[in-house]
DSSP file (Angstrom, degrees, kcal/mol; ACC not computed):
  #  RESIDUE AA STRUCTURE BP1 BP2  ACC     N-H-->O    O-->H-N    N-H-->O    O-->H-N    TCO  KAPPA ALPHA  PHI   PSI    X-CA   Y-CA   Z-CA
    1    1 A X     >        0   0    0      0, 0.0     4,-2.2     0, 0.0     5,-0.1   0.000 360.0 360.0 360.0 -41.5   27.7    1.3  -22.4
    2    2 A X  H  >  +     0   0    0      2,-0.2     4,-2.7     1,-0.2     5,-0.2   0.910 360.0  51.6 -66.6 -41.2   23.9    0.8  -22.8
    3    3 A X  H  > S+     0   0    0      1,-0.2     4,-2.4     2,-0.2    -1,-0.2   0.909 110.5  48.6 -60.7 -41.6   23.8   -1.1  -19.4
    4    4 A X  H  > S+     0   0    0      2,-0.2     4,-2.4     1,-0.2    -1,-0.2   0.907 111.4  49.8 -65.2 -41.5   25.7    1.8  -17.7
    5    5 A X  H  X S+     0   0    0     -4,-2.2     4,-2.5     2,-0.2    -2,-0.2   0.909 110.8  49.6 -62.5 -42.8   23.2    4.3  -19.3
    6    6 A X  H  X S+     0   0    0     -4,-2.7     4,-2.5     2,-0.2    -2,-0.2   0.911 110.6  50.3 -64.2 -41.7   20.3    2.3  -18.1
    7    7 A X  H  X S+     0   0    0     -4,-2.4     4,-2.5     2,-0.2     5,-0.2   0.923 111.0  48.9 -60.9 -43.9   21.7    2.1  -14.6
    8    8 A X  H  X S+     0   0    0     -4,-2.4     4,-2.5     1,-0.2    -2,-0.2   0.920 112.4  48.0 -62.6 -43.6   22.2    5.9  -14.6
    9    9 A X  H  X S+     0   0    0     -4,-2.5     4,-2.8     2,-0.2    -1,-0.2   0.883 110.6  51.8 -64.6 -38.5   18.7    6.5  -15.8
   10   10 A X  H  X S+     0   0    0     -4,-2.5     4,-2.3     2,-0.2    -2,-0.2   0.936 111.9  45.6 -63.6 -46.0   17.3    4.1  -13.2
   11   11 A X  H  X S+     0   0    0     -4,-2.5     4,-2.5     1,-0.2    -2,-0.2   0.912 114.2  49.6 -62.9 -42.4   19.1    5.9  -10.4
   12   12 A X  H  X S+     0   0    0     -4,-2.5     4,-2.7    -5,-0.2    -2,-0.2   0.918 110.7  49.1 -62.5 -44.3   18.0    9.3  -11.8
   13   13 A X  H  X S+     0   0    0     -4,-2.8     4,-2.4     2,-0.2    -1,-0.2   0.898 112.4  47.8 -65.5 -39.4   14.4    8.2  -12.0
   14   14 A X  H  X S+     0   0    0     -4,-2.3     4,-1.8     2,-0.2    -1,-0.2   0.915 112.1  50.4 -65.7 -41.6   14.4    6.8   -8.4
   15   15 A X  H  < S+     0   0    0     -4,-2.5     4,-0.5     1,-0.2    -2,-0.2   0.922 112.8  45.9 -60.8 -45.0   16.0   10.1   -7.2
   16   16 A X  H >< S+     0   0    0     -4,-2.7     3,-1.1     1,-0.2    -1,-0.2   0.886 109.1  55.9 -66.2 -38.1   13.4   12.1   -9.0
   17   17 A X  H 3< S+     0   0    0     -4,-2.4    -1,-0.2     1,-0.3     5,-0.2   0.861 105.6  52.2 -60.9 -36.2   10.6    9.9   -7.7
   18   18 A X  T 3< S+     0   0    0     -4,-1.8    -1,-0.3    -5,-0.1     2,-0.2   0.557  86.9 104.0 -80.2  -7.2   11.8   10.6   -4.1
   19   19 A X  S X  S-     0   0    0     -3,-1.1     3,-1.4    -4,-0.5    -3,-0.0  -0.528  84.0-101.7 -74.9 140.6   11.7   14.4   -4.6
   20   20 A X  T 3  S+     0   0    0      1,-0.2    -1,-0.1    -2,-0.2     3,-0.1  -0.320 104.1  18.2 -60.8 141.1    8.8   16.2   -3.0
   21   21 A X  T 3  S+     0   0    0      1,-0.2     2,-1.1    -4,-0.1    -1,-0.2   0.593  81.9 141.9  78.0  11.2    6.0   17.2   -5.3
   22   22 A X    <   +     0   0    0     -3,-1.4    -1,-0.2    -5,-0.2     3,-0.1  -0.736  12.1 158.7 -90.1  99.1    7.1   14.8   -8.1
   23   23 A X        +     0   0    0     -2,-1.1    17,-1.3     1,-0.3     2,-0.4   0.881  64.9  10.9 -88.0 -42.1    3.9   13.5   -9.6
   24   24 A X  E     -A   39   0A   0     15,-0.2     2,-0.4    13,-0.1    -1,-0.3  -0.992  60.9-176.6-145.2 130.3    4.9   12.3  -13.0
   25   25 A X  E     -A   38   0A   0     13,-0.7    13,-1.0    -2,-0.4     2,-0.4  -0.994   1.7-173.7-129.2 133.5    8.3   11.8  -14.5
   26   26 A X  E     +A   37   0A   0     -2,-0.4     2,-0.5    11,-0.2    11,-0.2  -0.995   4.1 179.2-127.3 127.1    9.1   10.7  -18.1
   27   27 A X  E     -A   36   0A   0      9,-0.8     9,-1.1    -2,-0.4     2,-0.4  -0.987  15.8-149.4-127.6 120.8   12.6   10.0  -19.2
   28   28 A X  E     -A   35   0A   0     -2,-0.5     2,-0.4     7,-0.2     7,-0.2  -0.726  10.7-140.5 -89.4 138.7   13.3    8.8  -22.8
   29   29 A X        -     0   0    0      5,-1.1     3,-0.1     3,-0.6     5,-0.1  -0.813   6.8-141.0 -95.8 137.6   16.2    6.5  -23.4
   30   30 A X  S    S+     0   0    0     -2,-0.4    -1,-0.1     1,-0.2     3,-0.1   0.888  99.7  56.6 -64.4 -39.1   18.3    7.2  -26.5
   31   31 A X  S    S+     0   0    0      1,-0.2     2,-0.3   -29,-0.1    -1,-0.2   0.848 126.0   5.2 -67.2 -34.8   18.8    3.5  -27.3
   32   32 A X  S    S-     0   0    0      2,-0.2    -3,-0.6    -3,-0.1    -1,-0.2  -0.980  71.5-122.4-145.2 159.0   15.0    2.9  -27.4
   33   33 A X        +     0   0    0     -2,-0.3    -3,-0.1    -5,-0.1    -2,-0.0   0.310  66.4 126.6 -88.1   9.9   12.0    5.1  -27.1
   34   34 A X        -     0   0    0     -6,-0.1    -5,-1.1    -5,-0.1     2,-0.4  -0.369  49.3-144.3 -64.5 147.9   10.5    3.4  -24.1
   35   35 A X  E     -A   28   0A   0     -7,-0.2     2,-0.6    -9,-0.1    -7,-0.2  -0.896   9.4-132.4-117.6 145.8    9.7    5.7  -21.3
   36   36 A X  E     -A   27   0A   0     -9,-1.1    -9,-0.8    -2,-0.4     2,-0.5  -0.853  29.2-165.8 -89.3 126.7    9.8    5.3  -17.5
   37   37 A X  E     -A   26   0A   0     -2,-0.6     2,-0.5   -11,-0.2   -11,-0.2  -0.972   9.5-170.3-121.3 127.3    6.6    6.6  -16.1
   38   38 A X  E     -A   25   0A   0    -13,-1.0   -13,-0.7    -2,-0.5     2,-0.5  -0.973   5.4-175.9-116.7 124.6    6.1    7.3  -12.4
   39   39 A X  E     -A   24   0A   0     -2,-0.5     2,-0.5   -15,-0.2   -15,-0.2  -0.980  23.9-132.5-124.2 123.1    2.6    8.0  -11.2
   40   40 A X        -     0   0    0    -17,-1.3     3,-0.1    -2,-0.5   -17,-0.0  -0.612  19.7-173.5 -73.5 121.7    1.9    9.0   -7.6
   41   41 A X        -     0   0    0     -2,-0.5     2,-0.3     1,-0.3    70,-0.2   0.847  66.9 -10.7 -85.1 -37.2   -1.0    6.9   -6.4
   42   42 A X        -     0   0    0     70,-0.1    -1,-0.3     2,-0.0     2,-0.3  -0.959  49.4-179.4-161.8 143.8   -1.4    8.5   -3.0
   43   43 A X        +     0   0    0     -2,-0.3     2,-0.3    -3,-0.1    -3,-0.0  -0.903  34.5 138.6-144.4 115.3    0.4   11.0   -0.7
   44   44 A X        -     0   0    0     -2,-0.3    -2,-0.0     1,-0.1     3,-0.0  -0.970  55.2-144.0-155.4 162.1   -1.3   11.7    2.5
   45   45 A X  S    S+     0   0    0     -2,-0.3     8,-2.9     2,-0.1     2,-0.3   0.228  86.8  69.8-108.9   6.9   -1.0   12.2    6.3
   46   46 A X  B    S-B   52   0B   0      6,-0.3     6,-0.2    69,-0.0     2,-0.1  -0.914  77.4-122.7-128.5 151.2   -4.3   10.5    6.9
   47   47 A X    >   -     0   0    0      4,-2.7     3,-2.2    -2,-0.3    67,-0.2  -0.312  49.4 -88.5 -78.7 174.5   -5.7    6.9    6.7
   48   48 A X  T 3  S+     0   0    0     65,-2.6    66,-0.1     1,-0.3    -1,-0.1   0.723 126.6  59.1 -62.5 -21.6   -8.7    6.2    4.4
   49   49 A X  T 3  S-     0   0    0     64,-0.2    -1,-0.3     2,-0.1     3,-0.1   0.390 120.3-104.8 -88.7   5.0  -11.2    7.0    7.3
   50   50 A X  S <  S+     0   0    0     -3,-2.2     2,-0.2     1,-0.3    -2,-0.1   0.359  76.5 134.8  93.0  -5.4   -9.8   10.6    7.6
   51   51 A X        -     0   0    0      1,-0.1    -4,-2.7    -5,-0.0    -1,-0.3  -0.529  61.3-108.8 -77.8 143.8   -7.8   10.0   10.8
   52   52 A X  B     -B   46   0B   0     -6,-0.2    -6,-0.3    -2,-0.2     2,-0.1  -0.468  36.4-109.1 -70.2 142.0   -4.3   11.4   11.0
   53   53 A X        -     0   0    0     -8,-2.9    -1,-0.1    -2,-0.1     3,-0.1  -0.439  35.5-119.1 -69.0 143.8   -1.5    8.8   10.9
   54   54 A X        -     0   0    0      1,-0.1    -1,-0.1    -2,-0.1     3,-0.1  -0.268  36.2 -83.5 -77.4 169.4    0.3    8.3   14.2
   55   55 A X        -     0   0    0      1,-0.1    -1,-0.1    -2,-0.0     2,-0.1  -0.369  55.2 -94.9 -65.6 152.0    4.1    8.9   14.7
   56   56 A X        -     0   0    0      1,-0.1    -1,-0.1    -3,-0.1    82,-0.1  -0.422  47.4-104.4 -65.9 145.2    6.3    6.0   13.7
   57   57 A X        -     0   0    0      1,-0.1     2,-0.2    -2,-0.1    -1,-0.1  -0.326  35.6-106.4 -69.1 155.8    7.2    3.7   16.6
   58   58 A X  S    S+     0   0    0     -3,-0.1     2,-0.2    81,-0.1    -1,-0.1  -0.533  75.6  60.8 -79.3 148.6   10.6    3.9   18.2
   59   59 A X  S    S-     0   0    0     -2,-0.2     2,-0.5    80,-0.1     3,-0.0  -0.726  96.7 -25.4 129.6-177.6   13.1    1.1   17.5
   60   60 A X  S    S-     0   0    0     -2,-0.2    80,-2.3    80,-0.1    -2,-0.0  -0.568  72.8-119.8 -69.1 115.9   14.9   -0.6   14.6
   61   61 A X  E     -C  139   0C   0     -2,-0.5     2,-0.4    78,-0.2    78,-0.3  -0.247  31.9-172.6 -58.4 144.1   12.7    0.0   11.5
   62   62 A X  E     -C  138   0C   0     76,-2.5    76,-2.4    78,-0.1     2,-0.4  -0.964   9.0-156.4-142.0 122.8   11.4   -3.1    9.8
   63   63 A X  E     -C  137   0C   0     -2,-0.4     2,-0.4    74,-0.2    74,-0.2  -0.844   9.3-171.6 -99.9 133.6    9.5   -3.1    6.5
   64   64 A X  E     -C  136   0C   0     72,-2.0    72,-3.4    -2,-0.4     2,-0.5  -0.991   4.1-167.5-124.0 133.2    7.2   -6.0    5.6
   65   65 A X  E     -C  135   0C   0     -2,-0.4     2,-0.4    70,-0.2    70,-0.2  -0.985  11.1-175.7-121.6 122.8    5.6   -6.4    2.2
   66   66 A X  E     -C  134   0C   0     68,-2.7    68,-2.9    -2,-0.5     2,-0.6  -0.920  21.9-152.8-119.2 143.0    2.8   -9.0    1.9
   67   67 A X  E     -C  133   0C   0     -2,-0.4     2,-0.5    66,-0.2    66,-0.2  -0.975  26.1-167.0-108.5 115.9    0.8  -10.2   -1.1
   68   68 A X  E     -C  132   0C   0     64,-3.2    64,-2.5    -2,-0.6     2,-0.5  -0.893  11.9-161.2-113.4 130.2   -2.5  -11.3    0.3
   69   69 A X  E     -C  131   0C   0     -2,-0.5     2,-0.6    62,-0.2    62,-0.2  -0.951   5.5-169.1-111.6 122.7   -5.1  -13.3   -1.6
   70   70 A X  E     -C  130   0C   0     60,-3.0    60,-2.7    -2,-0.5     3,-0.1  -0.940  21.9-129.7-114.2 112.2   -8.7  -13.2   -0.3
   71   71 A X    >   -     0   0    0     -2,-0.6     3,-1.7    58,-0.2    53,-0.3  -0.153  37.4 -84.0 -59.7 154.0  -11.0  -15.8   -1.9
   72   72 A X  T 3  S+     0   0    0      1,-0.3    53,-0.2    55,-0.2    -1,-0.1  -0.303 116.1  18.2 -55.7 137.9  -14.3  -14.7   -3.3
   73   73 A X  T 3  S+     0   0    0     51,-2.0     2,-0.4    53,-0.4    -1,-0.3   0.528  94.8 134.4  78.8   6.6  -17.0  -14.6   -0.5
   74   74 A X    <   -     0   0    0     -3,-1.7    50,-2.6    50,-0.3     2,-0.5  -0.735  39.9-160.3 -97.0 136.1  -14.5  -14.5    2.3
   75   75 A X  B     -F  123   0D   0     -2,-0.4    48,-0.2    48,-0.2     3,-0.1  -0.962  18.6-134.1-110.7 129.5  -14.6  -12.1    5.3
   76   76 A X        -     0   0    0     46,-3.1     3,-0.1    -2,-0.5     2,-0.0  -0.367  31.4 -93.2 -73.7 157.4  -11.4  -11.6    7.2
   77   77 A X        -     0   0    0      1,-0.1    45,-0.3    44,-0.1     2,-0.2  -0.356  50.1 -93.3 -63.4 151.3  -11.4  -11.7   11.0
   78   78 A X        +     0   0    0     70,-0.2    70,-2.8    43,-0.1     2,-0.3  -0.528  67.0 151.2 -66.0 132.9  -11.8   -8.3   12.8
   79   79 A X  E     -GH 120 147D   0     41,-2.9    41,-2.4    68,-0.3     2,-0.3  -0.910  34.5-139.4-153.9 174.6   -8.3   -7.0   13.4
   80   80 A X  E     - H   0 146D   0     66,-2.1    66,-2.9    -2,-0.3     2,-0.5  -0.936  13.2-133.7-139.3 164.3   -6.2   -3.9   13.8
   81   81 A X        -     0   0    0     -2,-0.3    36,-2.8    34,-0.3    37,-0.2  -0.984   5.1-164.7-121.1 120.7   -2.7   -2.8   12.7
   82   82 A X  S    S+     0   0    0     -2,-0.5     2,-0.3    61,-0.3    62,-0.1   0.477  76.2  60.0 -81.0  -0.3   -0.4   -1.1   15.3
   83   83 A X  S    S-     0   0    0     61,-0.4     2,-0.2   -27,-0.1    55,-0.2  -0.895  95.2 -96.2-126.5 156.0    1.8    0.1   12.4
   84   84 A X  E     +D  137   0C   0     53,-0.7    53,-2.9    -2,-0.3     2,-0.3  -0.477  51.1 169.7 -67.1 136.0    1.3    2.4    9.4
   85   85 A X  E     -D  136   0C   0     29,-0.3    29,-1.7    51,-0.2     2,-0.3  -0.995  16.1-177.4-149.9 153.7    0.6    0.4    6.3
   86   86 A X  E     +DE 135 113C   0     49,-2.1    49,-3.6    -2,-0.3     2,-0.3  -0.981   9.7 170.9-147.9 154.4   -0.6    1.0    2.7
   87   87 A X  E     -DE 134 112C   0     25,-2.7    25,-2.5    -2,-0.3     2,-0.4  -0.909  27.6-123.1-153.6 179.9   -1.3   -1.1   -0.2
   88   88 A X  E     -DE 133 111C   0     45,-2.1    45,-2.2    -2,-0.3     2,-0.7  -0.995  22.7-132.7-135.0 127.5   -2.7   -1.5   -3.7
   89   89 A X  E     -D  132   0C   0     21,-2.5    20,-4.1    -2,-0.4    21,-0.4  -0.711  23.6-175.0 -77.0 117.0   -5.5   -3.9   -4.7
   90   90 A X  E     +     0   0C   0     41,-2.6     2,-0.3    -2,-0.7    42,-0.2   0.705  62.3   3.4 -93.8 -19.4   -4.1   -5.5   -7.8
   91   91 A X  E    S+D  131   0C   0     40,-1.5    40,-2.0    17,-0.1    -1,-0.3  -0.985 106.1  13.0-159.5 157.1   -7.1   -7.6   -8.8
   92   92 A X  S    S-     0   0    0     -2,-0.3    16,-1.0    38,-0.2     2,-0.3  -0.405  83.7 -72.7  80.7-156.4  -10.7   -8.2   -7.7
   93   93 A X  E     -I  107   0D   0     35,-0.4    33,-0.4    14,-0.2     2,-0.3  -0.968  38.4-171.5-140.8 156.0  -12.6   -6.1   -5.2
   94   94 A X  E     -I  106   0D   0     12,-2.1    12,-3.5    -2,-0.3     2,-0.5  -0.987  10.9-154.6-151.9 137.0  -12.5   -5.6   -1.5
   95   95 A X  E     -IJ 105 123D   0     28,-2.5    28,-2.5    -2,-0.3     2,-0.5  -0.960  11.1-159.8-113.5 131.8  -14.6   -3.8    1.0
   96   96 A X  E     -IJ 104 122D   0      8,-3.0     8,-2.5    -2,-0.5     2,-0.4  -0.942  10.0-173.9-113.1 131.2  -13.1   -2.6    4.3
   97   97 A X  E     -IJ 103 121D   0     24,-2.8    24,-2.1    -2,-0.5     6,-0.2  -0.988  14.0-143.8-130.5 127.7  -15.4   -1.8    7.2
   98   98 A X  E >   - J   0 120D   0      4,-2.7     3,-2.3    -2,-0.4    22,-0.3  -0.465  33.2-107.0 -82.7 162.3  -14.4   -0.3   10.6
   99   99 A X  T 3  S+     0   0    0     20,-2.4    21,-0.1     1,-0.3    -1,-0.1   0.793 122.2  54.4 -60.0 -28.1  -16.1   -1.5   13.8
  100  100 A X  T 3  S-     0   0    0     19,-0.3    -1,-0.3     2,-0.1    20,-0.1   0.307 125.8-100.1 -91.7  11.0  -18.0    1.8   13.9
  101  101 A X    <   +     0   0    0     -3,-2.3     2,-0.2     1,-0.3    -2,-0.1   0.417  69.2 147.7  95.6  -1.5  -19.3    1.3   10.4
  102  102 A X        -     0   0    0     -5,-0.0    -4,-2.7     1,-0.0     2,-0.4  -0.498  32.2-159.6 -66.9 138.5  -17.1    3.4    8.2
  103  103 A X  E     -I   97   0D   0     -6,-0.2     2,-0.4    -2,-0.2    -6,-0.2  -0.956  20.0-172.2-130.5 140.4  -16.8    1.6    4.8
  104  104 A X  E     -I   96   0D   0     -8,-2.5    -8,-3.0    -2,-0.4     2,-0.5  -0.997  11.0-155.5-130.0 127.3  -14.3    1.8    1.9
  105  105 A X  E     -I   95   0D   0     -2,-0.4     2,-0.4   -10,-0.2   -10,-0.2  -0.908  14.9-168.7-103.4 123.8  -15.0    0.0   -1.4
  106  106 A X  E     -I   94   0D   0    -12,-3.5   -12,-2.1    -2,-0.5     2,-0.3  -0.880   6.8-172.3-112.9 143.5  -11.8   -0.9   -3.4
  107  107 A X  E >   -I   93   0D   0     -2,-0.4     3,-2.1   -14,-0.2   -18,-0.3  -0.832  49.5 -57.2-123.2 168.2  -11.6   -2.1   -7.0
  108  108 A X  T 3  S+     0   0    0    -16,-1.0   -18,-0.2    -2,-0.3    -1,-0.1  -0.125 124.6  17.9 -49.1 136.1   -8.5   -3.3   -8.9
  109  109 A X  T 3  S+     0   0    0    -20,-4.1     2,-0.3     1,-0.3    -1,-0.3   0.396  90.7 133.2  79.6   3.7   -5.6   -0.8   -9.0
  110  110 A X    <   -     0   0    0     -3,-2.1   -21,-2.5   -21,-0.4    -1,-0.3  -0.664  49.0-138.5 -81.1 136.7   -7.1    1.3   -6.1
  111  111 A X  E     -E   88   0C   0     -2,-0.3     2,-0.3   -23,-0.2   -23,-0.2  -0.557  16.2-163.1 -86.8 159.8   -4.6    2.3   -3.4
  112  112 A X  E     -E   87   0C   0    -25,-2.5   -25,-2.7    -2,-0.2     2,-0.7  -0.987  17.9-158.7-143.2 134.2   -5.4    2.3    0.3
  113  113 A X  E     -E   86   0C   0     -2,-0.3   -65,-2.6   -27,-0.2   -27,-0.2  -0.958  38.7-134.0-106.2 109.1   -3.7    3.9    3.4
  114  114 A X        -     0   0    0    -29,-1.7   -29,-0.3    -2,-0.7     2,-0.2  -0.101  13.0-101.8 -69.3 158.4   -5.0    1.6    6.1
  115  115 A X        -     0   0    0    -68,-0.1     2,-0.4     3,-0.1   -34,-0.3  -0.503  35.2-139.8 -73.0 147.8   -6.4    2.6    9.5
  116  116 A X  S    S-     0   0    0      1,-0.2   -34,-0.2    -2,-0.2     3,-0.1  -0.937  76.0  -4.0-115.9 134.3   -4.0    2.3   12.4
  117  117 A X  S    S+     0   0    0    -36,-2.8     2,-0.4    -2,-0.4    -1,-0.2   0.824 103.0 121.4  54.9  34.7   -5.1    1.0   15.8
  118  118 A X        -     0   0    0    -37,-0.2   -37,-0.2    -3,-0.2    -1,-0.2  -0.994  67.0-121.0-129.7 124.6   -8.7    0.8   14.6
  119  119 A X        +     0   0    0     -2,-0.4   -20,-2.4   -39,-0.1   -19,-0.3  -0.440  52.1 139.3 -66.2 133.6  -10.6   -2.5   14.6
  120  120 A X  E     -GJ  79  98D   0    -41,-2.4   -41,-2.9   -22,-0.3     2,-0.3  -0.957  33.4-148.6-160.8 171.7  -11.8   -3.4   11.0
  121  121 A X  E     - J   0  97D   0    -24,-2.1   -24,-2.8    -2,-0.3     2,-0.3  -0.976  11.9-133.7-146.7 160.4  -12.3   -6.2    8.6
  122  122 A X  E     - J   0  96D   0     -2,-0.3   -46,-3.1   -45,-0.3     2,-0.4  -0.875  16.9-168.1-113.1 150.2  -12.1   -6.8    4.9
  123  123 A X  E     -FJ  75  95D   0    -28,-2.5   -28,-2.5    -2,-0.3     2,-0.9  -0.993  16.3-147.8-140.7 132.4  -14.7   -8.7    2.8
  124  124 A X        +     0   0    0    -50,-2.6   -51,-2.0    -2,-0.4   -50,-0.3  -0.854  21.8 170.9 -98.0 102.1  -14.4   -9.9   -0.7
  125  125 A X        +     0   0    0     -2,-0.9    -1,-0.1   -53,-0.2   -31,-0.1   0.307  48.9  98.3 -93.0   8.0  -18.0   -9.8   -2.0
  126  126 A X  S    S-     0   0    0    -33,-0.4   -53,-0.4     2,-0.2     4,-0.1  -0.104  82.6-115.2 -86.9-172.8  -16.9  -10.4   -5.6
  127  127 A X  S    S+     0   0    0    -55,-0.1     2,-0.3     2,-0.1   -55,-0.2   0.421  94.7  52.0-104.2  -2.9  -16.8  -13.6   -7.7
  128  128 A X  S    S-     0   0    0    -57,-0.1   -35,-0.4   -35,-0.1    -2,-0.2  -0.895  98.7 -82.5-129.0 160.1  -12.9  -13.8   -8.0
  129  129 A X        -     0   0    0     -2,-0.3     2,-0.5   -57,-0.1   -58,-0.2  -0.292  39.1-130.6 -59.5 145.5  -10.1  -13.7   -5.5
  130  130 A X  E     -C   70   0C   0    -60,-2.7   -60,-3.0   -38,-0.2     2,-0.5  -0.886  21.8-162.6 -96.3 127.4   -9.0  -10.2   -4.3
  131  131 A X  E     +CD  69  91C   0    -40,-2.0   -41,-2.6    -2,-0.5   -40,-1.5  -0.956  13.2 173.7-114.6 124.8   -5.2   -9.8   -4.5
  132  132 A X  E     -CD  68  89C   0    -64,-2.5   -64,-3.2    -2,-0.5     2,-0.5  -0.988  23.5-149.9-133.0 140.1   -3.6   -6.9   -2.5
  133  133 A X  E     -CD  67  88C   0    -45,-2.2   -45,-2.1    -2,-0.4     2,-0.4  -0.950  22.3-169.6-107.2 125.7    0.0   -6.0   -1.9
  134  134 A X  E     -CD  66  87C   0    -68,-2.9   -68,-2.7    -2,-0.5     2,-0.5  -0.953  13.0-155.2-123.7 135.6    0.5   -4.3    1.4
  135  135 A X  E     -CD  65  86C   0    -49,-3.6   -49,-2.1    -2,-0.4     2,-0.4  -0.943  12.0-163.4-110.0 123.2    3.6   -2.4    2.8
  136  136 A X  E     -CD  64  85C   0    -72,-3.4   -72,-2.0    -2,-0.5     2,-0.8  -0.920   8.9-158.8-111.0 131.2    3.9   -2.2    6.6
  137  137 A X  E     +CD  63  84C   0    -53,-2.9   -53,-0.7    -2,-0.4   -74,-0.2  -0.828  42.4 131.2-109.5  91.5    6.3    0.2    8.2
  138  138 A X  E     -C   62   0C   0    -76,-2.4   -76,-2.5    -2,-0.8     2,-0.3  -0.268  51.8-101.1-119.2-156.4    7.0   -1.2   11.7
  139  139 A X  E >   -C   61   0C   0    -78,-0.3     3,-1.9     3,-0.1   -78,-0.2  -0.938  49.0 -76.4-133.0 158.0    9.8   -2.0   14.0
  140  140 A X  T 3  S+     0   0    0    -80,-2.3   -80,-0.1    -2,-0.3     3,-0.1  -0.222 116.1  12.8 -54.2 138.9   11.5   -5.3   14.9
  141  141 A X  T 3  S+     0   0    0      1,-0.2     2,-0.5    -3,-0.0    -1,-0.3   0.533  98.1 117.3  69.6  10.7    9.4   -7.5   17.2
  142  142 A X    <   -     0   0    0     -3,-1.9    -1,-0.2   -80,-0.0    -3,-0.1  -0.925  67.4-121.3-105.8 130.9    6.3   -5.5   16.8
  143  143 A X        -     0   0    0     -2,-0.5   -61,-0.3     1,-0.1     3,-0.1  -0.322   9.7-153.1 -66.9 152.3    3.3   -7.3   15.2
  144  144 A X  S    S+     0   0    0      1,-0.3   -61,-0.4   -63,-0.1     2,-0.4   0.667  82.3  29.6 -95.9 -20.3    1.9   -5.8   12.0
  145  145 A X        -     0   0    0    -64,-0.2     2,-0.5   -63,-0.1    -1,-0.3  -1.000  61.5-165.8-140.8 138.2   -1.6   -7.2   12.6
  146  146 A X  E     -H   80   0D   0    -66,-2.9   -66,-2.1    -2,-0.4     2,-0.3  -0.979  18.0-143.9-125.0 116.7   -3.5   -8.0   15.8
  147  147 A X  E     -H   79   0D   0     -2,-0.5   -68,-0.3   -68,-0.2     2,-0.2  -0.628  22.7-116.2 -82.0 134.5   -6.6  -10.2   15.5
  148  148 A X        -     0   0    0    -70,-2.8   -70,-0.2    -2,-0.3    -1,-0.1  -0.501  36.0-109.9 -68.0 131.0   -9.5   -9.3   17.8
  149  149 A X              0   0    0     -2,-0.2    -1,-0.1     1,-0.1   -71,-0.0  -0.329 360.0 360.0 -60.5 144.2  -10.2  -12.2   20.2
  150  150 A X              0   0    0     -3,-0.1    -1,-0.1   -73,-0.0    -2,-0.1   0.454 360.0 360.0 -85.2 360.0  -13.5  -14.0   19.4
């Protein structure tokens, strides 16, 4: 009975989370007083540099989720993403710089809605690895990252 109640609460919480305008949801379980808390980190139509996100590409949707570890003192190659992607820096710090000089400084727990079709790079100027989880919304056979030729 408790397992069934927990399943029902989980489905309900996910349903509520997917509803427009749902910023925070708290549901108490009778069996224990723990609460499920949902906090919206970001909801936007723009990437972090203020540009509007493009339309999704046509084709069979494909979601990719990556956990990326960037060692301290490391600069990534200049690259672009042809698909919409967003992530959360889970530890460390990371600076993202576009080719035209726009800069975003991230610290642990900060969300990011990445730039699309814009050359940029990330750099970890901290003393510990930067760990980020990134969600890419692409289509089958389309790359999620394109590295600029050197």
